[in-house]
N, C-alpha and C positions, 0 to 999 in steps of 0.2 A: 623707508626704502633703504635697502642694504646693498651697497655698490662696491665692487672690487675693480681696481684699475691696475693692470699689469704694465710695468714700465721697464725699459732697458736702457743701458748705457751705450752711447755711440761716440765716435770721434766728432769733434766740433766740425761744422759744415765746411769750413775753409781749410781744414787740415789737409796737407799734402802727404799722402800715404806712401811710405817706403817699405820695402820688404827686406827681410834678413838675407844674408848671403846665400843660404841654401834654398831660399824661396818658399820655405814651409811655414813661415810665420810673418806677421806684420811687425815691423820695428816700431815699438811703442815709445821710443826715445823722443821726448818733447811733445808728445801728442796730448792735446787738451780734450777732455771728455765732457759730454753734456747728456742730459736726459733726451732720449730720442724724441724729436719734435712732434711726430704724429702721436706719441703717447702723452706728451705734456700739453701741447697746444690744443688738441682736439679731444682726446679721450678723457684726460683728467679734468679739463675745464668743463666739458659737458656734464660729467658726473657731478661736479661741484654745483653747477647750475640746477640740476635736478634736486640735489640735496637742499639747496636754498629755497626752491619753490615748493617742495613737497615734504621736506624733512628727511631724516635718516642719517646714515653715516657713509663716509668714503674712506676706504682702506687702500693703500698703495702696496703692491706686491712686486718684489724684484727677486730674480734668481741670479746670484753672483757673489763675489767676494766682498770683504769689508771695505775695499776701496770704493764700492758703489754707494756707501752711506751718504756721501756728500750730495749726490743727485737725488737720493731719496729724501733727504732733508729739504731740498728745494721744493719737492712736491708737497711736503708738509707745510712749508712756508706759504705756498700758493693757497692752501686751504684744506688739504686732506686731514682727517681726524687722527689717523694712526698709520703705521706702516709695518710690513713684515719683509724680512730678507731671508730667503732660503739660501743657506750658506754653501756655496759651490765655489771652490778655489780655481778650478781649471775650466777653460771655455769648453762648452759641450755643444752638441748639435740641437736642432729645433725639437726633435722628438724627446730628447732628455728634458729640455726646458719645459715642454708642454706637459710631460708626465709629472714634473715637480709641482707645477701650478695646479693641475687637476687634483693631485693627491691632497694638496693643502686646502683647496676650495671645496672638496667633496663633503657634503653634509653640513655646510655652513649656511645654507639657504640665502645665497646672494641672489638678488633680483636680476642684476645685470653684471656680467663680467666684461669689462672694457679692455680693448687692445688698440694700439695704433695699427693702421692698415699694413704697415711694414716698418722695418728699421731702415734708416738711411745708409747703413753700412752694408747690409746683405740683400735688402729688397726681396726677401723670400716670401713674405706673407703666408707663413706656414703655421705659426704657433697657435693663433686664435682658433683656426678650424680644427686643429688637433685636440685642443682642450675641449672644445664643444663636443667632439666625438667621444672623448674619454668620459665626459660627464653626461652624455646623452641629452645635450641641449640644442635647441635651434640656433643656427649661426647665421648672422647677417654680416656680410663683408662690405667694405667701402661705403660706410654710412656717411651721408652728408647732412642729414637732418633726423632728429629724434624727438618725438613728443610722447608724453605719457598720459594716460587716463585710467586711473585705477591700476589694475594689473595688466593692462593692455598697452603695448608699444606700437606706435606708427613710425616706421623707419623709411626714409628715402635714401636710396643708394645709387651710386654711379654704376651704369652698365654701358657696354659698348653702344654708342650711338644715341644715348639718352639716359633717362632715369627710371627707376622702378620704385614703387611705393608698396610697402609690405606691412600688414597688420599681424601682430603675433603676441601671444600671451607670454608673460614672463614666468619663469626665469629664462634668460637668453644670454648668449655670448655675442659680442658685437665688435667689429673693428672700425675705427674712426678714420675718416678721410678729411681732406681740407674742406672747410665749410661747416663742419659739425659744431664748431665753437670758435671763439676768438681768443687769441693768446692773452694770458694774464701775466703781469710782472709782480713778483712778491714785493710787498712793502716792508718797511722796517719792523712794524709791529708783527707781521707774519713771520719774519725771519727770527725775531726774538722768541715768539711762541713756539716755533718749530723745534727749538732746542729742548723744550720741555715735553714735547709730544712723544708718545711711546713708539719705539722702533724695536720690534721683536725679531730676534734671530733664531731660526729653527734649523734643525739638521735636515740635510737632503735625504730623500728616499733613495735607497740603493737600486740603481738600474744599470745594466751593462751598456757600454758604448756600442752604438750600431754603425757609426761611420767614423772616418778619420780624414783629416786634411792631407791630401797627397801633395799639394803645392798651390801656390798663387802665381798668377802672371798679371802684369799690368797691361792695360790697353795700349795699342800703338799710338804714338804721338800724332796729333792732328796735323794735317798738311797746311801749308800756307794758303792764304786767301788770294784768289786771282781777281783782279779788278778789270772789268771790261768797259770800254767806252760805250756809253748809252747809244751812240750813233752806230756802233758796230754790232748790230743784231745778228748778222750772219755768223760772226765768231762766237757769240753767246750760244746760239743754237747748236753750233758744231761741238762746243765743249760739253753742253748738256747731253748731247747725243753720244759722242765718242768717249768722253772721259767719265762724266758722272753717270752716264747710261740711265738717265731718268726719262728720256723721251725717245 
């Protein structure tokens, strides 16, 4: 089985994001970066589980600058066989990223191309579906379970109000949600082996920019909490009706 896992770099989950003075960029001073959790904990680990049970290879793919090599090496330490970084120095939009992934993957006969369901920085959930469209592959989003039997995949995915079970022949593209696998921590042996595993850097395909960032704004600060005496239900009902406007 030949598996490709697309990973991205995001700010660490507890990072407090600040903007530059003009509001057009994120101030990266002191920001710690990690592999996007949906990519690492669920997509990568499930790919590794499939490799361990049925054989094959797991390749990590990242679109970004040389600074991303550290998070790629973590994926290799967890167990991926090799990695590829498409060399892009400036941050681009989802369409550009999807085109790069599709051009790299085209003709390489991957059985499954994995994505996290979204990045924790932008929450757009766009790249996986775009790649599937460019490669003319079936796309299953928000997968919480995946079982393989020969060339057929049975995928359970989250939908509004429940779950949906899909049977589909590979090759496919799939985005991983919470529940698809359990997080793995790289051990010392894996970390040492990762230093010797191949990380190929390839040039990006030339595509024009289709969007630009006009600016960022931070959400409004949350208001203070109001504590209501449990004996004063009339006041609670009044606040829910007049201020919260939920009843």
